[in-house]
C-alpha positions in Angstrom: -8.1 14.2 23.6 -6.6 16.4 26.3 -4.3 19.3 25.7 -2.6 22.2 27.4 -4.0 25.0 25.1 -6.4 25.5 22.2 -3.7 25.8 19.5 -2.2 22.4 20.4 -5.7 20.9 20.3 -6.4 22.5 17.0 -3.4 21.3 15.0 -0.3 19.2 15.0 3.2 20.1 13.9 4.9 17.5 11.6 8.6 18.0 12.2 9.9 15.6 9.5 13.4 16.6 8.6 12.8 20.4 9.0 16.2 20.7 10.7 17.9 19.6 7.4 16.6 21.8 4.5 18.7 20.2 1.8 17.4 16.7 2.6 13.9 18.2 2.8 14.3 19.7 -0.7 15.6 16.3 -2.0 12.6 14.5 -0.5 10.2 17.0 -1.9 11.5 16.4 -5.5 11.6 12.6 -5.0 8.1 12.4 -3.5 6.7 14.7 -6.2 8.1 12.5 -8.9 6.9 9.3 -7.3 3.4 10.7 -6.7 3.0 11.8 -10.3 4.3 8.4 -11.6 1.9 6.7 -9.1 -1.1 8.6 -10.5 -0.1 7.9 -14.1 0.9 4.2 -13.7 -2.0 3.1 -11.6 -4.6 5.0 -13.6 -3.3 3.4 -16.7 -3.7 -0.1 -15.2 -7.3 0.6 -14.1 -8.3 2.1 -17.5 -6.6 -0.7 -19.6 -8.1 -3.5 -17.3 -11.5 -1.9 -17.7 -11.4 -1.3 -21.5 -9.8 -4.5 -22.7 -12.2 -7.5 -22.5 -9.2 -10.0 -22.4 -8.2 -8.5 -19.1 -11.6 -9.2 -17.5 -10.1 -12.0 -15.3 -9.7 -12.4 -11.6 -6.0 -11.5 -11.7 -6.7 -8.1 -13.3 -9.7 -7.6 -11.1 -7.5 -7.8 -8.0 -4.7 -5.8 -9.8 -7.3 -3.0 -10.5 -8.3 -3.1 -6.8 -4.6 -2.8 -5.8 -4.1 0.2 -8.3 -7.2 2.0 -7.0 -6.0 1.4 -3.4 -2.5 2.7 -4.2 -4.0 5.8 -5.8 -6.0 6.6 -2.6 -3.1 5.6 -0.3 -0.6 8.0 -1.8 -3.2 10.8 -2.2 -4.1 10.5 1.5 -0.4 11.3 2.4 1.5 12.7 -0.6 -0.1 16.2 -1.1 0.1 17.1 2.6 3.8 16.0 2.8 4.6 18.1 -0.3 2.9 21.2 1.1 4.7 20.8 4.5 8.1 20.3 2.8 7.8 23.8 1.2 6.1 25.7 4.0 7.8 27.3 7.0 5.2 26.1 9.5 4.8 22.3 9.2 1.3 22.2 10.6 -1.7 19.9 9.9 -5.2 20.6 11.4 -6.4 18.1 14.0 -9.3 16.8 11.8 -6.9 16.4 8.9 -4.5 14.4 11.0 -7.3 12.1 12.2 -8.5 11.6 8.6 -5.0 10.9 7.4 -4.4 8.4 10.2 -7.6 6.5 9.6 -7.5 6.5 5.8 -3.8 5.5 5.5 -4.2 2.8 8.2 -7.3 1.5 6.4 -5.7 1.3 3.0 -2.4 0.0 4.3 -4.2 -2.8 6.2 -6.3 -3.6 3.1 -3.2 -3.9 0.9 -1.7 -6.4 3.4 -4.7 -8.7 2.9 -5.2 -8.0 -0.8 -1.6 -9.1 -1.7 -2.4 -12.4 0.1 -5.6 -12.8 -1.9 -3.6 -12.2 -5.1 -1.2 -14.9 -4.1 -4.1 -17.4 -3.7 -5.4 -16.4 -7.1 -2.0 -17.2 -8.6 -1.9 -20.5 -6.8 -5.3 -21.4 -8.2 -4.2 -20.4 -11.7 -0.9 -22.3 -11.8 -1.7 -25.3 -9.6 -5.4 -25.9 -10.5 -5.5 -24.6 -14.1 -8.4 -26.9 -15.2 -10.6 -25.8 -12.2 -9.4 -22.2 -12.1 -12.5 -20.5 -13.5 -14.7 -22.6 -11.2 -12.6 -21.9 -8.1 -12.1 -18.1 -8.8 -15.8 -17.3 -9.7 -16.8 -13.7 -9.9 -18.8 -14.1 -6.7 -15.7 -15.4 -4.8 -13.5 -12.6 -6.2 -16.0 -10.0 -5.0 -16.3 -11.6 -1.6 -12.5 -11.8 -1.1 -12.0 -8.2 -2.2 -14.9 -7.0 0.0 -13.5 -8.9 3.0 -10.0 -7.3 2.5 -11.5 -3.8 2.3 -13.8 -4.3 5.3 -11.2 -5.9 7.5 -8.7 -3.1 6.7 -11.3 -0.5 7.5 -12.3 -2.2 10.8 -8.6 -2.6 11.9 -8.0 1.1 11.1 -11.1 2.2 13.1 -9.9 0.3 16.2 -6.4 1.7 16.0 -7.5 5.2 15.4 -9.9 5.2 18.3 -7.4 3.7 20.7 -4.6 6.1 19.6 -6.8 9.3 19.8 -8.2 8.3 23.2 -4.7 8.8 24.8 -4.1 12.1 26.6 -1.4 14.3 25.1 -1.1 17.0 27.8 -0.6 19.7 25.2 2.0 17.9 23.1 1.4 18.4 19.4 4.9 18.1 17.8 5.0 14.8 15.8 8.5 13.7 14.9 7.4 12.3 11.5 6.3 13.2 8.0 2.7 12.3 8.5 0.2 11.1 11.2 1.1 7.5 11.9 0.4 5.4 15.0 3.9 4.8 16.3 4.7 8.6 16.1 1.4 9.6 17.8 2.0 7.1 20.6 5.2 9.0 21.5 3.0 12.1 22.2 1.0 10.4 24.9 1.5 11.3 28.6 -0.1 8.1 29.8 0.7 4.4 29.8 0.7 3.1 26.2 1.5 -0.5 26.9 -2.0 -1.7 25.9 -1.7 0.2 22.6 1.7 -1.3 21.9 0.4 -4.8 22.5 -2.6 -4.3 20.2 -0.3 -2.8 17.6 2.1 -5.8 17.7 -0.8 -8.3 17.7 -2.5 -6.7 14.6 0.9 -6.4 12.9 1.4 -10.1 13.3 -2.1 -10.8 11.9 -1.8 -8.3 9.0 1.9 -8.7 8.1 3.4 -12.0 9.2 0.3 -14.2 8.6 -0.3 -13.0 5.0 3.5 -13.3 4.3 3.3 -16.9 5.6 0.3 -17.7 3.4 2.0 -16.1 0.4 5.2 -18.1 0.9 3.1 -21.4 1.2 1.2 -20.4 -2.0 4.5 -19.8 -3.9 6.0 -23.0 -2.6 3.2 -24.9 -4.3 3.5 -22.6 -7.4 7.2 -23.2 -7.7 6.7 -26.9 -7.7 4.0 -26.7 -10.3 6.0 -24.4 -12.5 9.0 -26.8 -12.5 6.7 -29.7 -13.5 5.3 -27.8 -16.6 6.3 -29.3 -19.9 5.8 -26.2 -22.0 8.7 -23.7 -21.9 6.3 -20.9 -22.8 3.9 -21.8 -20.0 6.8 -21.9 -17.5 8.0 -18.5 -18.7 4.6 -16.9 -18.4 3.9 -18.3 -14.9 7.4 -17.4 -13.8 7.1 -13.8 -15.0 3.6 -13.3 -13.4 4.7 -14.8 -10.1 8.1 -13.0 -9.9 6.2 -9.7 -10.5 3.9 -10.4 -7.5 6.8 -11.5 -5.3 8.7 -8.3 -6.1 5.6 -6.3 -4.9 5.3 -8.4 -1.8 9.0 -8.1 -0.9 8.9 -4.3 -1.2 5.7 -3.8 0.7 5.9 -6.3 3.5 9.7 -5.9 4.0 9.5 -2.2 4.8 6.2 -2.5 6.8 7.6 -5.4 8.9 10.8 -3.4 9.4 8.8 -0.4 10.7 6.2 -2.2 12.8 7.9 -5.3 14.1 11.5 -4.2 14.5 12.9 -1.3 16.6 14.3 1.1 14.0 16.6 4.1 14.7 15.1 7.6 14.8 15.9 8.5 11.2 15.1 5.1 9.9 11.7 5.3 11.6 10.9 8.4 9.6 12.3 7.3 6.2 11.2 3.7 6.0 7.4 4.5 5.9 8.1 6.4 2.7 8.9 3.1 1.0 5.5 1.4 1.7 3.5 4.6 1.4 5.1 6.3 -1.7 7.7 4.1 -3.4 5.9 0.8 -3.5 2.6 2.3 -5.0 4.8 3.9 -7.7 6.6 0.6 -8.5 3.6 -1.6 -8.5 2.4 -0.7 -12.0 5.9 -0.6 -13.3 6.7 -4.1 -12.1 3.4 -5.5 -13.5 3.6 -3.8 -16.9 7.4 -4.3 -17.5 7.2 -8.0 -16.8 3.8 -8.7 -18.3 3.2 -9.3 -22.0 -0.6 -9.3 -21.6 -0.5 -5.8 -20.3 1.8 -4.7 -23.2 -0.6 -6.2 -25.7 -3.7 -4.7 -24.0 -2.0 -1.3 -24.0 -1.4 -1.5 -27.7 -5.0 -2.6 -28.4 -6.5 0.2 -26.2 -4.2 2.8 -27.7 -5.0 1.5 -31.2 -8.7 2.3 -30.7 -7.8 6.0 -30.2 -8.0 7.8 -33.5 -5.5 10.4 -32.4 -2.9 7.6 -31.7 -3.6 6.0 -35.0 -2.9 9.3 -36.8 0.5 9.9 -35.2 
């Protein structure tokens, strides 16, 4: 990286909405609440899925991966945002910005792929129920999860290197809440057309392609659910699948809006808060509120605790 002076090389200034203190205070409160709820909700899903043997299935293996990913995703961004909202100087060290950029990119890319894997799992469960355990073997589940994590990490490495190679000519004021590729590209004092093309191409692969696969999966699932004779079976499949579709709509909708459509200046700042902070908070709520298996597992796990039995 090139820069005009040592201070600009050593740190970035995250402008956010520092010109609107009341909005900044509101965002501080909302993000603090969502971060605490994200920690509690996703930790609960991981613990319950681990402790209850009845949840040792492919669906909850992937859901635990999603919960762990969301815990890391929000933690890579939330605490720094909260600190900056309440400090006069909205600075972040250069190394922290690089780490934040890579980690958030890696986890966001992984989530794009993991949600598609979860859709395939639901397709196999609903459309191939007799062969489900043979199709979704433990080995395949581990391979699919590993592929999602490795692909996300590789994509993030390429984007981070390409973005940080651009000269900034001393510019260090990022018009955003955190270090993200589109905001950092605006600091460059060189041609960024190659970066923009790469960003669009990877966004198509990581956003539109998984969405297409998910829609195809749920097309087959919808047909299979309608053919079910058991009302209870239809209800269970419908509840599980609508939960997943709600997560998909929240995550991909805001990410596509940010990376594949040209948003206005304020929208460009606020929209990422949905897929980085709001969606990870809602994921456990959506799954637990609409899922009887999780309700029953929670009761069984809490029932083992002597303190809960005595109350």
